[in-house]
C-alpha positions, 0 to 999 in steps of 0.5 A: 550133209546138205546137198548143193544145188547145181547151177549150170553156167553156159558161156563162150570158149573165149578168154574174157568169159574164162577169166570172169568165171575162173573163181567159180570154176575153181571154187575160190570162194564159198558159194553156200548151197550152190555148185557151178558147172560150166558149159562152153559153146559158141555165142550163137549156139547159146542164143539158140539154147536160151530159146529153150531155157536150157541152162540156169545161167547163160551168156547171150547176145543183147540182140538175142535178149528180147527173144528169151525174156519170157524165161530169163532176166538180165544180170547187171554184171558179167556183160561185154561192152565195147568202149570205143571198140568192138567187132571189127570189119576186115578184108584182104584189101583196103576199101571204103566204108561205102564199098562194104555195102556191095560186099558179101560179109561173113558174120558170126551168127544171125542173133549176135549183137555184131550182126545187129550193129552191122545192119544199123551201120550199113543197112541191109547188106549181103551176109553169110553166117559163119562160126566166129572162129572160121571168119578169118579163114573164109576172108583169107580163102576168098569165099567172102569179101569181108568178115566181121571178127569178134573175140580175140580176132578183134586183135589178131586180124593184122597177124593175117595180113588183113586190113581194118575197114571199120570198127563198129564199136567206134562207129557206135560211140562216135554216133551216140557217145555210149559203149556198144553193148554186145553180150550179157549174162541171163538167169532163169526166172523159174529159179525164183527171185531169192535164188537168181539174186544169189546166183547173180551175186556169186557171178559178180563175186567171181568177176571181182575176185578175178580182177583182184587176183588176175594172174591165175585167172589170166593163165586159165583164160589164155587156153581159150585164146586160140594161140594168142600170147600173154600180152594179147590175152591180157589186152583182150581180157582188159578190154572186156572184163573191167568195172563195166563187167561188175556193173553196167552203170547208168550209161551202160544200161542206157546203151543196152536200151538204145541198142534195142530201140534202134533194133526195133526201129529197123525191124530186127527187134520185136516191136512189143518189147517194153525197152524202158521197162527192161529189168536188170538183176543186181543193180546197186540200191543207189543206181537206177 
C-alpha cells in the first residue's frame, strides 16, 4: 500500500477559508498520493510562521509575501480580493476621513494587507496591533478611536452601533480601478516543482468543488463565523470566494504587483523585490 504524503495547509479560522478548503478537509475527491491536514491560526500568526517555512501550504497576507519568497511561491488560486470592498475603518462616533489621521487606530497585525492599505490611504498614523477578533471590542471600550475590521467584522460592525468611516477596498478601487489584494496561498519551494504544482491544482479543485456544491461547504464554514447567521455567512463567503479565488486573472495579478510597488514607494516593502518578476503557480496557459 502506498503511503500518502502529508501536506499541512495553514489558514485562518474564518468562513471564506473554511468554505474553500471544505472539500479537502472532508476528502470529497481523490487527491492521489497526498493527504491534507489543516492548521488554523489567525493571519498575522501565519505570516510569522511563514518566515520560518513552517507549513507546506499557508495563507499569507500579500503585504507579508515579499518576506517569504525565498521559501515559498504564490499560488494563482485561493486568494482573497476586495472587489470595491475590503477592510473597513469603524468608530463609535461619525468622523471624516481626515479626522482619522489624528486617531489611534486598532489594526489586525503589522504585516496584514489591511495595515499596508491603511498607511497608503492615510499616511503614517498612530496604530496599535490587536488580534482581528478583538478589534471591535477595543473600539467599543474606548481603548482606541477607530478600528480596522477584517473577516466577518466587515459585515457585522453595524450590529454593535458603530459607524463606518471608510472602506479601504472602495478607496483602492476608486484610485486604481482594480480589486484590493488582501491574502494569498503560498506553497513551499522545497517540495519541488512537480509536487507544488499538484498541490496547487488540488487547492483549486477544492475551491471549484465548494462553489459547485455550496450548501455543505456553507454549513461547514458558518461555524467559523463567530455567531453570524446564514445570510451573513453566505454574503461573506460570496465576497471572498468566487471566480477570482479560482484564478486571480490578469487584472488581479496586476493589482498584486501594484500593491507591492506602492508598498515599496512608501518603504513598507523591501526595495530589492523584483515585483514585475513575481511568479504565480497554476496560471492557465492562455493567461499571463
